[in-house]
PATOR-969323 format. One record per atom (N, C-alpha, C): x, y, z. Coordinates in steps of 0.02 Angstrom, whole numbers, plus 50000, padded with zeros to 5 digits. Layout:
! PATOR-969323
XYZ ...
***
This chain:
! PATOR-969323
481594821950063 481934828550054 482664828150076 482784825450136 483464824950161 483884820250118 483574814850092 483934810050050 484174813449986 483754817649956 483954821149895 484524826049909 484484829349966 485024833949984 485674830249998 485624824350027 486234820450038 486554818649972 486144816649923 486414814949857 486764820949826 486454826849834 486774832949808 487434834349843 487434833549910 488064834549948 488584829449928 488354823249916 488814817849895 489144819549828 488754822249782 489034824249717 489554829749726 489414834449771 489904839849784 490544836949813 490464832049858 491054828949888 491464825149838 491144821249795 491504817349745 491834821849693 491504827349677 491794832049629 492434835149659 492394836949722 492984839849756 493544834649761 493354828449775 493834822949780 494214822049714 493844821849658 494164820949593 494604826949574 494354832849591 494744838849576 495404838949613 495394836949677 496004836749717 496494831649688 496254825849668 496694820749640 497014823249575 496624826649534 496894829049470 497434834349480 497414837849537 497914842949552 498484840349595 498454833949612 498974831049654 498904833049727 498294835049748 498184837049817 497874831449857 497914831949923 497614827049968 496854827749963 496484822349947 495764823049934 495314822749995 495594820750054 495194819950114 495314825750162 494984825550219 495074830750270 495774830450300 496094836150309 496724836350346 496624833950418 497124830450445 497074827750513 497564831450558 497294834650609 497714838850653 498244834650689 498064828650713 498554824550749 499174823250706 499074822250642 499644821150597 500044827550588 499714833150585 500054839550573 500494841450632 500224840650694 500604842950752 501134837850774 501144832050740 501654827050758 502344829550741 502384834350694 503044837150677 503064844750692 502624846950737 502624853850760 502674854050836 503104858450861 503194859050933 502664863750961 502214861051003 501674864951033 501934868251096 501844874851100 502094878551157 501624878551216 500964878851202 500474879051256 499794876651231 499364874651278 498684872551263 498214876751305 497704879851271 497254884451306 496534882351294 496134882351346 495414881051340 495054887651332 494744888751274 494424895151259 493684895251275 493394889451293 492684889151309 492264888651246 491614890251253 491144889751198 491074896551162 491104896251096 491064902351055 490794900550986 490564905650950 490384904650880 491004905050837 491084900250792 491664900350746 491414899950674 491734903650628 491524903550558 491624896550527 491134894150490 491184887650457 491764887450408 491904893150377 492434893350326 493124891850356 493184892650423 493834891550456 493894884550486 493354880650478 493394873550499 493644869650438 494244867150442 494574864350383 494724856950388 494684853950448 494884846950454 494624843750517 494884837850530 494674833850588 495254832850635 495114831750698 495644831050748 496004824350740 495624818950730 495914812250725 495784809250656 496124803950641 496084801050574 495454796850565 495094795250620 494534790550619 494044791450562 493744797350556 493224798550506 493454802750447 494094804050442 494324808650391 494164806350320 494184799750308 494074797250241 493334797050222 492894798650269 492184798950253 491994805550220 492444810350220 492304816950193 492834818750141 492614822450090 493094825550044 493404831550080 493894834750049 494244840250083 493824846650088 493204846550061 492744852150071 492204850450122 492304844950160 491854842550212 491204839550186 491144838750120 490564835350093 490664827750096 490124823850104 490184816650115 490424812850053 490724806950066 490954802550013 490634795650016 490304793950071 490014787250079 489314787050048 489094781150024 488454780449990 487864782650033 487314784650000 486744787350035 486384782250078 486444775850062 486104770650101 486534767750157 487134770750167 487564768550221 487324771350287 487564768450343 487394771050409 487584778450414 488174780150386 488414787050386 487904791550350 487674789350290 487214793250251 486554794450287 486304789150321 485674789750357 485734794650416 486294794450452 486404799050508 486474806250483 486814807050427 486894813750398 486204816650381 485784812450349 485104814650329 484684816350390 484764812550444 484394813850505 484594820650535 485254821850536 485494828350561 485234834150517 485204832850452 484964838050406 484234839850424 483824834850433 483124836050452 483074839850518 483494837750565 483484841050631 483664848450625 484164849850584 484374856850575 483824860950541 483514858150490 483004861850453 482384863050496 482204858050535 481584858450574 481674862150641 482204860550677 482284863250745 482914867450755 483414866250713 484054869650722 484514865750768 485134865450751 485634861850791 485974866950837 485874866250902 486144870950950 486724868150991 486794861450989 487324858451029 488004860350999 488464862751041 489124864651014 489534858450995 489914859150942 490394853950924 491004854750969 491454849950967 492104850651001 492644851250949 493054856550954 493554857850902 494204860450933 494734859350896 495394861950914 495574867550864 495834872950891 496084878350847 496844877950843 497104877950782 497834877950772 497984882450713 498384887550725 498584892350673 497984895650640 497484897450682 496894901050660 496434896950615 496474890350619 496014885950584 495774880650633 495194877750619 494874873250666 494844866050640 494924861350687 494914854250671 494434850850720 493944847150694 493394844550733 493574838150769 493454837950834 493544831750872 492874827950877 492344831650885 491684828650890 491184833150855 490834830550804 490334834450768 490494835450695 490874830850664 491054831650593 490444831850548 489934827350562 489344827250519 488934833650527 488924836550588 488574842950598 488904848450556 489564848350556 489934853350515 489774852350441 489754846050420 489604844550349 488914847150329 488414845850372 487734848150358 487714855750355 488034858950404 488014866350407 488384869450348 488934866450326 489294868950267 488854868050205 488504862450201 488064861350144 487524866650141 487264868450199 486734873550203 487004880650199 487674881150193 488004887650186 487884892250247 487874889150306 487834892950368 488504896550379 488474902450410 489094906250420 489494903650479 489154902150535 489524900150595 489114895150636 489434892050684 489094887650730 489454887550797 489114885650852 489444885750918 489934879950924 490474881150961 490974875950971 491324876951037 491504871451069 491934871551127 492644870851101 493044876051111 493684876551076 494274875751123 494754871751101 495414871151134 495934873651084 496344878251107 496854881151062 497534877851075 497864875851020 498554873351023 499004878750994 499444881451036 499874886951015 500564884350998 500784885050936 501464882850919 501984887350951 502584884650960 503124888850987 503294894250936 503504899950961 503664905550918 504264903950875 504234906050811 504794905050765 504824911050718 505314910950673 505394916450626 505024915150561 504674909550557 504274908050498 503724913250490 503604915650429 503124920950418 502424919050441 502204912950426 501534910850447 501484910950523 502024909050557 502034909150629 501994916350655 502354920850623 502344927950644 501644930950636 501324929350580 500644931850568 500174929050621 500264922650639 499824919650689 499904923050757 500524924650775 500624928050839 500334935150838 500304938250779 499954944550773 499204943550785 498954937850760 498244936250772 498114935350847 498574931950882 498474930950954 498414937650991 498824942550971 498764949151001 498084952250984 497874951350921 497224953850899 496664950650939 496714944150950 496184940450986 496134942751058 496684944651088 496684946851157 496204952751169 496144957151118 495704962951126 495024961951093 495004957551042 494384956951003 493964950851020 494284945351041 493944938951051 493534937150989 493834938250931 493494937050867 493914932450823 493564927750791 493874923350741 493614924850671 493324930650662 493004932050598 493494933650542 494104935450557 494594936950505 495214932650514 495514930950458 496124926850459 496574929350403 497024933950419 497434937150368 498064933050353 498344934350295 498944930650275 499574934950275 499494941550286 500064946150282 500184949550349 500814950550364 500994953950426 500734961150426 500514963450483 500264970250489 499524971050475 499204965850449 498494966450428 498034967350488 498154963750542 497714964450601 497754971450630 498354974250633 498434981050658 498104986050611 498154984550546 497844989050497 497084989050505 496784983150516 496064982850527 495864986850589 496234985950643 496084989650704 496104997150692 496614999350654 496675006450638 496085008750596 495885004750546 495325006550503 494665006850543 494635003050597 494045003250640 494045009350686 494595013050687 494645018950729 494785017250801 495095011450813 495235009350882 495985009350894 496175009450958 496875008850977 497055001450981 497704999950972 497924993050969 497744989051032 497804992051090 497694988451152 496994989651181 496554992751143 495884994251166 495434988051162 495154985951218 494734980051220 494064981551187 493834976851146 493224977951107 492594976951150 492074980451131 491424979551162 491044974051123 490484971951150 490064967051115 489824969851048 489674976251046 489464979350983 490024979150931 490644980350953 491204980050907 491254973150875 491194968050916 491244961150891 490674959450844 490064961450862 489484959950820 489514963650754 489744969950755 489804973750693 490284970350644 490864968250670 491344964850627 491054958150604 490724954550649 490454948050633 489964948550574 489504953150577 489004953750524 489304956650460 489794961150467 490124963750407 490494958150370 490844953950408 491204948350377 490714943250347 490164942250382 489654937550357 489374939950290 489164946250286 488884948950224 489404949050169 490024950850187 490544951150136 490694944150108 490734939250153 490884932450130 490344929750083 489714931150098 489174929050054 489244932249985 489364938849985 489434942449921 490054940149884 490594939149920 491224937149890 491174930249857 490864925549892 490804918849864 490334918549805 489804922649806 489354923049749 489714925749688 490224929849699 490624932549644 491194927849625 491194921849655 491704916649641 492394918749665 492414922749718 493054924749747 493434918849775 493074913349792 493414907449818 493844904049767 493794906049703 494224903249651 494884906949645 494944912649680 495564916549679 496034913949733 496664915649726 497164913649776 497124917849839 496844923849834 496794928249892 496214925949936 496344925450002 495804923050046 495294928550060 494714926550085 494164931250093 494334936750143 494724935350194 494904940550243 495354945850213 495854943650173 496284948450139 495884952850092 495404949850056 494974953650011 494534958550051 494294956350109 493884960550152 494274966650174 494914965850191 495314971450213 495414976550157 495514974150096 495564978650038 494914982650030 494354979150037 493704982250030 493594987650083 493764985950145 493684990750200 494134996750191 494744995550167 495225000950158 494965005950107 494625003550056 494375007950003 493725011350024 493265007650053 492595010450066 492515013250136 492965011550182 492905014150250 492495009450295 492755008150354 492445003250398 491735005250419 491635011550436 490975013750460 490445012650407 490625013350344 490135012250290 490025004850279 490565000950284 490514993750270 490054990250321 490104992050384 489704988550435 488964990050429 488794995350392 488084996950382 487814994150316 488244991050276 488024988550210 487704981650216 487204980550175 486904973950169 487314969750121 487154963250118 487494958950070 487404961449999 486794963749983 486664966049915 487064972349899 487134976849947 487524982949937 488264981349928 488514976649969 489214974549962 489314971349894 488834967249874 488894963849809 488944968749752 488524974049754 488554979149701 489214982849701 489444984749761 490084988349766 490664983749746 490624977449765 491154972649750 491224971749675 490664971749639 490684970949567 491064976849535 490964982749563 491294988649535 492044988749548 492254985649603 492974985849620 493304978949612 492994974549573 493254967849566 493964967849537 494114972649495 494794972949467 495314973949521 495124977649575 495604978649629 495734972149666 495214968049674 495294961649708 495714956849666 495574956549601 495954952049557 496674954449550 496774960949552 497464963649550 497854961349610 497544961649669 497864959249730 498004951749725 497544948149693 497624940949684 498244939449640 498374943949592 498944942949547 499604945449576 499584948249636 500194950649667 500284958149663 499744961849648 499764969149647 500334971849603 500314969949539 500834972149493 500764979549478 501334982949475 501354990149460 501724991149396 501404994449348 501714996149284 502005003149288 502665003749286 502995010349289 503075013049218 502765018749205 502855022149140 503365027549151 503975026449125 504535030849143 504665036549095 504325036449037 504425041848989 503765043448954 503615049848945 502995051748911 502995049948837 503585048048809 503615046248739 503255039748724 503085035848778 502725029548768 501995030948752 501875034548698 501195036248678 501025032248617 500465028848619 500245024748563 499575027348538 499455026548475 498815028348446 498315022948461 497815024448500 497295019648516 496675023448536 496155019948552 495515023148568 495565027148632 495335033148630 495365037448690 494865035048742 494395030848723 493915028748773 494225024748829 494865022848821 495225019948878 495305025248932 495325031648910 495435037048958 494795040848972 494475043148919 493845046748926 493345043748877 492895039648901 492445035848858 492035040048811 491945046448824 491525050648782 491865052848718 492505051248709 492855053248648 493305059248660 493635061548605 494115067148611 493725073548626 493895076948680 493495082848699 493725089148664 493255093848655 493445100548631 493715104548689 493415103748745 493665106948806 493675101648861 494055103148912 494135098348967 494085101949033 493685099349078 493615102249144 494005098049193 494465101149230 494945097649272 494915100349343 494965095849391 494975097949462 495635096049494 495885100249538 496475098949578 496265099349651 496465094249690 496265093949760 496885093949804 496925098649851 497515099649892 497365098249966 497865095750001 497865096050074 498125102950093 497905105550150 498095112250172 497915117250118 498325122450109 498195127450056 498865129150023 498845131949963 499475134049931 499865139249971 499515142850015 499865147850056 500225144750115 499985138950139 500275135950199 500675129650185 500665127150123 501015121050106 501405122050042 502065120850046 502475121449986 502285116149934 502065110349958 501855105049912 501235107149873 500735109649908 500125112049874 500295117949829 500745122249851 500945128149811 501255125949745 501665120749746 501985118449685 501465115849636 500965112249660 500445109649616 499985115349592 499875120249634 499475126049613 499815129849557 500475130449560 500845133549505 500755129449441 500735122749448 500615118449391 499925119549361 499425120449404 498745121649380 498705128349342 499015133549369 499005140049336 499385139849270 499925135949268 500295135149206 499855131949152 499455126949171 499005123649124 498505128649095 498235132949137 497735137749113 498035142449061 498685144049068 499015148349019 499145144548954 499405138348960 499585134448900 498965132448860 498425130748894 497825128248860 497245133248866 497405139548860 496895144648867 496315143448819 495705143148846 495125141948804 494975134648791 495445130248807 495355123048795 495195119248858 495385122048915 495245118648978 494965123649029 494635120949078 494425124949135 494625120949197 494965124249243 495195120749303 494845123449365 494795119049414 494525120849480 495015118349533 495075121949587 495505119949642 495105119349706 495205113949742 494885112849807 495435111949859 495475116249908 495995115549958 495695113650026 496115113050075 495925111150144 495565104350146 495745099950100 495475093050102 495935088850145 495865089650210 496355086850257 496115080350290 495475078850286 495215072650315 494915068450259 494785062050274 494495057550224 493815060250200 493405062650245 492745065250225 492815071450182 493305075750199 493405081850159 493665080250090 494105075250084 494365073250019 493795070449976 493405065950006 492855062949968 492345068249947 492195072949992 491725078249975 491985082549918 492645084049918 492945088149865 492905084449798 493055077949798 493025074149735 492315073949709 491825072549753 491125072249732 490885078949707 491115084349739 490925091049716 491215092449647 491835090349636 492155091249571 491785087449517 491575081349532 491205077249484 490525080449470 490185082749522 489535086049514 489595092449472 490195095549473 490315101649434 490505100149362 490535093649345 490665091749276 491395090349260 491815089549310 492515088149297 492595080949272 492965080249216 493085073549187 493765070849209 494185075149234 494865073349254 495015076549321 495255072449369 495385075049437 496075072849458 496465077649483 497115076249512 497075077049588 497165071649625 497205072049698 497945072149715 498175077349747 498895078849747 499275076449809 498975071949849 499335069349907 499185061949914 499695058249937 499625051049946 499045049349993 498935053450045 498415051950093 497725051850062 497655054250001 497005054349967 496875048049926 497315043149930 497285037449884 496635033449892 496435031949954 495835027749963 495205031149939 495145037649953 494555041249929 494565041749852 495165042349823 495225042649751 494975036149719 495195030549748 494985024049722 494235023049731 493985024749791 493275023849805 492845027749756 493025033949743 492635038049697 492715035549624 493315033149607 493415030549540 492995024349528 492915020249580 492505014249575 491775016149562 491535021249596 490835023249589 490715027649527 491245030649500 491185035049442 491695032949388 491585027249356 492085024449310 492215028849248 491775033649233 491885037949174 492335043849190 492485044849254 492925050349274 493635047649285 494135050949256 494825048849263 495125052249324 495395048349371 495695051149432 496425049149436 496855054049447 497575052949458 497735054749529 498135050649562 498365052249630 499125053049630 499365058249663 500085059549665 500415055249718 500655049449698 500975044749743 501375039849701 501715035349734 502125030449699 502065023649733 502125018449694 502095011549718 501435010049753 500885012349724 500225010749749 499885006049700 499605000549725 499364995249681 498604995349673 498355000749641 497645001149624 497575002149549 497114998449519 497034998949446 496465003549426 496045005749473 495485010049456 495705017249442 496305018949465 496575025649454 497285024849427 497575030449405 498285030749390 498635034749444 499265033349456 499655037349503 500235040549465 500515045749493 501055049349459 501535052249510 502175052549490 502695055249534 503295056849491 503775060449517 504365062349479 504985059149508 505475057849464 506105054849486 506565060349512 506405062949569 506785068549597 507495066649614 507625060149622 508315058149639 508815060349586 508595061249524 509055063549471 509305070549487 508855074949509 509055081649528 509485081649592 509315077149639 509685076949702 510405074749690 510515070349641 511195068349625 511605074549605 511315078749563 511665084749541 511775089549600 511295089949645 511365094249703 511955091949747 512025085449754 512585082749792 513245084449760 513275083849694 513895085449658 514065092849666 513565097249662 513685104449671 513955105849741 513635102949792 513835104149861 514555102049873 514745096149848 515425093749859 515935097849820 515735100349762 516195104349721 516345111149753 515855113949788 515945120649815 516165120749888 516045115449925 516215115349995 516955113950005 517265117250053 517955115850071 517995110750127 517415108450149 517385103650203 517175096750176 517345091550214 517135084750195 516455083050227 516125087950256 515485086650290 514945091150260 514415087950235 513835091550208 513215089650249 512725094050248 512105092750285 511525091250239 511065087250264 510455085650226 509875085550276 509365089650262 508775090050304 508205086150271 507935081250308 507395077050282 506795077550328 506215075450302 505605075650341 505415068850369 505245064050324 505005057550347 505155052150295 505205045850316 505395040450269 504805037750229 504745040150167 504225037650124 504535035350058 504145031550019 504395028949955 504685034449912 505255033049881 505565037649834 506045042549866 505935044349930 506355049549959 507025046949984 507065040550000 507715037850018 508175037949958 507885037049899 508275037649838 508565044749831 508175049749852 508425056649849 509035057549894 508995054949954 509555055650001 510175052049975 510075045849953 510655042049929 510935044849865 510505047549822 510755050649760 511185056749777 510955060749824 511345066549846 512025064349872 512025059049913 512645056449941 513115053849887 512845050349837 513265047649784 513515053049737 513095058149725 513325063749684 513895067449717 513845068449784 514385071749820 515015067549821 514935060849828 515515056449831 515875055949765 515515056849709 515835056849644 516345062449638 516195068149671 516655073849669 517185073349723 516985071249783 517435070749840 517345063949873 517805059249862 517725052449889 517725052149965 517915057549999 517955057450072 517355060950105 516885063350067 516345067350094 515855063050134 515575066050187 515055062850227 514435067250227 513855063950226 513225067550226 512895066650294 512815072150331 512515071850397 511765073250390 511365068150408 510645068250396 510265069850460 509825074750456 509395076550513 508665076950490 508205076150538 507495075550522 507085081150553 506635084050513 506215089550538 505585086950572 505395080650557 504765078050584 504865073250642 505445073650674 505555069850735 505375074350794 504965071650839 504735075550896 505315078050939 505275084550956 505775087351001 506455088650971 506505088250905 507155089150872 507135095250826 507675098950824 507755104550777 508315102750730 508135100350670 508625097650623 509145102950604 508915108850588 509385113950564 509845116350620 509585116750681 509995118850737 510535113650752 510375107250744 510875102050756 511435102450705 511275103850642 511795104550591 512215110750605 511895116050628 512265122150645 512755120850702 512515117150753 512955115650810 513535111250790 513435107150739 513985102850714 514455106550667 514305112950654 514745116950612 514695115450538 514135112750517 514045110950446 513735116950410 514075119150357 513885125350323 513465124150261 513625119150221 513255117650160 512695112750176 512075114750162 511495110750181 511005110150123 510755104050112 510195102950066 509555102750108 509085107150091 508485107950133 507855107150090 507295109850114 506665109250077 506735111650006 506345108449961 506415110149890 506105116949873 505575118849909 505235125049893 505075128949957 504935135349948 504725139450005 503965139050010 503715140450070 503005141050082 502825148450081 502375150750037 502235157950031 502075161450097 501705158150141 501495161350203 502075162450251 502575158150248 503145158850294 503795158050254 503905162950211 504485162550165 505135162550204 505585158250181 506255157750211 506745156250156 507365158150167 507885156650118 508195149850130 507955146250181 508215139550196 507855134450152 508015134650088 507745129750042 508275128149989 508185122449956 508675120349907 509345119049940 509885120349903 510565119849930 510815126849947 511025127850010 511265134350030 511875133550075 512235139050084 512805139150128 512695144650180 512815142950243 512775147950297 513475150550311 513575156750294 514235159750302 514395161050375 515025162050389 515235163050458 514935169350489 514775174250446 514485180550472 513725179950483 513445173850473 512735172650485 512295173550425 512575176150370 512175176950310 512085170250275 511565169950233 511405163650199 511405164950124 511735160450086 511785161250014 511475155049980 510965156049939 510655150549902 511085148849841 511235142549833 511675140349779 511295136949722 510835132449739 510455128849688 509825126149719 509335124749678 508725121549703 508445116749651 508195111049674 507855106449627 507155108949613 506905107649554 506245110149534 505785104349517 505195104349548 504655099949527 504225103949479 504275102749415 503885106549366 503235102849351 502765103449399 502135099849391 501735102449331 501845108749313 501495111449255 501645107449192 502285106049181 502485102249122 502255094949127 502255092349189 502005085549199 501275085149177 500875089749204 500165089849187 500055091449113 500465095849086 500395097749015 500435091648970 500925087348983 501015081548939 500435076648945 500155075949005 499565071749012 498975074648973 498875081248979 498315084448944 498415084248869 499015085548845 499145085348773 498985078448745 499145073448783 498995066648761 498245065548754 497865068348800 497135067748796 496865071248734 497105077348721 496855081048663 497085077948597 497645074348598 497895071248536 497515064948518 497145062248567 496775056048553 497195049948562 497795050748589 498225044948601 498115042248671 498435036648684 498415033948752 499095031048767 499255030648829 499895027948849 499845020648864 500425017648876 500435010748898 500015009848961 499975015249000 499595014949061 498865013249047 498585016448996 497885015248981 497765008248954 498265005548918 498204998748893 498194993748950 498504995549006 498534991049064 497954992249112 497524997049097 496974998749143 496574992449161 496504991249225 496134985449247 496544979149253 497154979349226 497584973449230 498154974449280 498424980449280 498974982049325 498844988949355 499164990149412 499184996949438 499685000749396 499515006949379 499925010949333 500205017049368 500845018149360 501175023949391 501605027549339 501435034049326 501865038249285 502445040549329 503045038749309 503645040349350 504155043649304 504065050149294 504465053749245 505025057649279 505545059149238 506125062749265 506375068049217 507025068849215 507325074149174 507185073149100 507145066849078 507005065549008 506325068148987 505875068849035 505205071549021 505175079049035 505725082049058 505765089149072 505295091249129 505175086649176 504715088249231 505095089749296 505735088449297 506155090549354 506785093849326 507095097949366 507695101649344 508075103949405 508645107049394 509035110349446 509185117449422 509005122349462 509155129249447 509745131449490 510255134049457 510875135849492 510955143449497 511295145549549 511445152649559 511915155149504 511815161349483 512255164249431 512965165249457 513045165249523 513705166149552 514115159649555 513815154149533 514165147749535 514755147949487 515345145249507 515925145249463 515775142149395 516085144849344 515935142749276 516075135249266 516625132849293 516805125749285 516285121149316 516035123049375 515525118949408 514875119049367 514705124849340 514095125349299 514145120849237 514735120749206 514825116549147 514765109149165 515045107249223 515005100249244 514275098249256 513895102549290 513205100949305 512785100549241 512905105049194 512535104649131 512695098249093 513335096249095 513525090049062 513175084049094 513185083749161 512855078249195 512105078349183 511805084349185 511085084949174 510895082249105 511265084349054 511115082048986 511235074648978 511735071949013 511875064749010 511305060749042 511055063149099 510495059849131 509875060249087 509765066149059 509175067149017 509185062548956 509775061448929 509845057148869 509885049748886 509915048148950 509975041148970 510675038348966 511175042748956 511865040448950 512205039749019 511895042549071 512185042149138 511625040549187 511775036049233 511285033849282 511565035149352 511225039049394 511485040449461 511615034249504 511245028849491 511325022849531 511675017249493 512235018949461 512665013949431 513135011249485 513265004649483 513695001549532 514435002849518 514865001449568 514684998349632 514405003549681 513915001349721 513615005549773 513605001649838 513825004849891 513845001649957 513395005550005 513055001850047 512655004950100 513055004950164 512775008050217 513105008250281 513295001150303 513895000550331 514144994050351 514514990450296 514604993850238 514984990850183 514614985550144 513944985450148 513544980450113 513464982450040 513604977749995 513544979149923 512804979249904 512574984949879 511874985649856 511814985349781 512354986749746 512354986349673 513074984949650 513164979649613 513834977649592 514074981949534 514734981949525 515034985749470 514774983149403 514634987849359 514384985949293 513624985149290 513284985949346 512564985349348 512254991849372 511604992549360 511224998249385 510634995749424 510414999649473 509824997749512 509204998049467 508754993249476 508124993149441 507654998249472 507145000549432 506685005649459 506375003849526 506144997649533 505824995749596 506314995749654 506954994149640 507464994349692 507595001449715 507525006249668 507625013249685 507035015849727 506435014249705 505835016549741 505805013749812 505995007349818 505895003849882 506525003449925 507005007749913 507625007449952 507495007150027 507855002650060 507805002250133 508505002550163 508945006450132 509635007050156 509875014150142 510415015950177 510755022350166 511445021150137 511655025550093 512335025150065 512845025450121 513425022250109 513925021450161 514205028150187 514145033550147 514415039950170 513875044350201 513295041350219 512775045050255 512845043650329 512845048850369 512895048250441 512205049550470 511895044450500 511235045150529 510845038750525 510225038950545 509785033050544 509075035150529 508645030250514 507945031650502 507585032150569 507175037250578 506795037550640 506245032250641 506105029650701 505565024850707 504895028550707 504375024850692 503715027950683 503505031950744 503615029250804 503385032850864 503825038850881 504375039850845 504775045850855 504515051750814 504085050350765 503855055450719 503265059350748 503155065350721 502575069250739 501955065850711 501375067850736 500745064550718 500615065050642 500695071050613 500555071750541 501045067650500 501665067050522 502155062950486 501975055550490 501745053250548 501565046250556 501005044250508 500535048850498 499975047450452 500235045950382 500685050050357 500955048950289 501395042750286 501815041850337 502265036050337 501885029550338 501305029350372 500905023350372 500635021750303 500545026950261 500325025750193 500905023550149 501465026950153 502005025750106 502685025050139 502695022750201 503325022150237 503765016550210 504425017550213 504905012450192 505005007450248 504655001850243 504734996250289 504704998550362 504235002850376 504115004750445 503445001850464 503424997250512 502794994150529 502414998350580 501814995950598 501364999850641 501655000950711 502114996750731 502394997450798 502985002250800 503175004650740 503735009250737 504395005950728 504404999450712 505034995950702 505264996750631 505854999250620 506125000250553 506544994250534 506294990250486 506654984350466 507274986150426 507244991950393 507834993850355 508414995750399 508274997350462 508814999350508 509304993750520 509094987550510 509544981950520 510124982150470 509994985450414 510524985850364 510974991850375 510804995950422 511255001550434 510915008150438 510265008250448 509895014350459 509815018350396 509195019650379 509035023250319 508635029450336 508625034150290 508255040350302 507805041850243 507325046150257 506905048250203 506925055750197 506755058050139 506835065050124 506165068550122 506075073050168 505475077050165 505525082150110 506115083150082 506195087450024 505835084149967 505265086549952 504845082949905 504315079149942 504245080550006 503705077450044 503045080750026 502505078150053 501845080450032 501515084250088 501815089250114 501485093150165 501685100150161 
***
């Protein structure tokens, strides 16, 4: 029996050997002594005896036996050799009694290299065992700015509280993200139950993942596990069996392969990109006579200007498509459980189309879309890389550019104010567009930026104390606490406030064009990319989904200028982010004769040179703001460090925020 298994293992080893040679790769086990000969080791730590995952044992400590194994730890020597006989003996021992003696191994950069016990590792890998005991010595490289080194030092912090080797991520921030998904604090020491729960969850996931041939993808099993946990929730994952994970994994395999491809996002910038094709890309049942649609809100339309704007869009749809659609609204979906319950209730009520109107709902949207593939779910967010749903957002920066031009044209001062909430994708473009629009009219103007979601700060009071009269503020009022401090306004010396202009998010027209497309039987480029790329509808003035409404008291010349600019932007003849553009510190962000690309606009991590202010760090923000910024923050990591600040401090605009 053992001899036959050795022959099978030998075939696996030789196959791996030939495959490596054909790819120009090293066909034998990596040797740690050779690797660290050109690496400066900072410290050596004895970790004692522990269980380590077999998948993380990748090589041998010394060169002595390395050529006896292929790079997958399967044997290469003939079955009748002394090596083959010893391997077969160990195999019998493991099958009959179990191998309990720990191997001796060195850990370097979160991978293990065997000093004593290579054949035991080979047998256990052949038997597809998940882990085995080992006496471990850790070699810690000196700290450097290399990304792999930075990720490893994040692992060391993770290990301090977890004492777990079950995950090995490749991206910065992943260990902190896992801790957050587990509902734990960064410095909270894990219990034995915490470790065992993660251990078995990783074990079941790895079995299911490998059976699905995930090992053929470039994404490693830990990175795939984090995606899975993010979508399904940690508490549910730790209770799942291998079979349950396998079934769920099959449903969300497109999300894993999308991550493997680099999480490509297809931006659909105009609704005119409509092609005649099968509607089953969108609604498999065919062109409907009527359509049942659900809208899901955080807070309520009475307490949130963001929810109020989408509620106006829902009511607009009911008027435009009277008799053709039926809509339902679910509010107060403020937690993950409440969002998921609202989506499930909408599906149970027969809704074929669901709009989740806040970025924080993204994971529940994806999870429900995976389990209900016949239901189309849209989430209101940008730059999210999920292919099971579509996302949508508006290019509000086009309106903000016009607002800046209006403010500079009417103000007699070189100082304008801008009130922002938190730094999320797309909103830095709003701030910079406002600044550039103002600078086009007045080359000496400065934009003073203040934040409403910074703890202990009163943004409007600070602008008042600085004597700034013209202010760009929230885009809409909240019905429950109506105020005239919205849009662009001027505070007169006598204390009165005059509204000058306001940008408009016309979600009704946004939704109308999506619904008309469904009833026409057409599909967009987005539907053609379904399952291949993440799709984001990113429409602007050309789609008539955003606008600027001006006061009737505005001077005639200024009104004519704004209409001219508006029509030029709508026609594509003028671009707010045409170069040259400089950020704070005089850094060139866009050269003369060029325009910023869409992804450069969405992902801005800089402020225009005429903006006075900086981006708040994560720990400066209020709790509700931190939640959103962690989902869609501009280069703000979990520790609150703003990488964009190195370029000169950037801000984000809560005008158009989702709260």
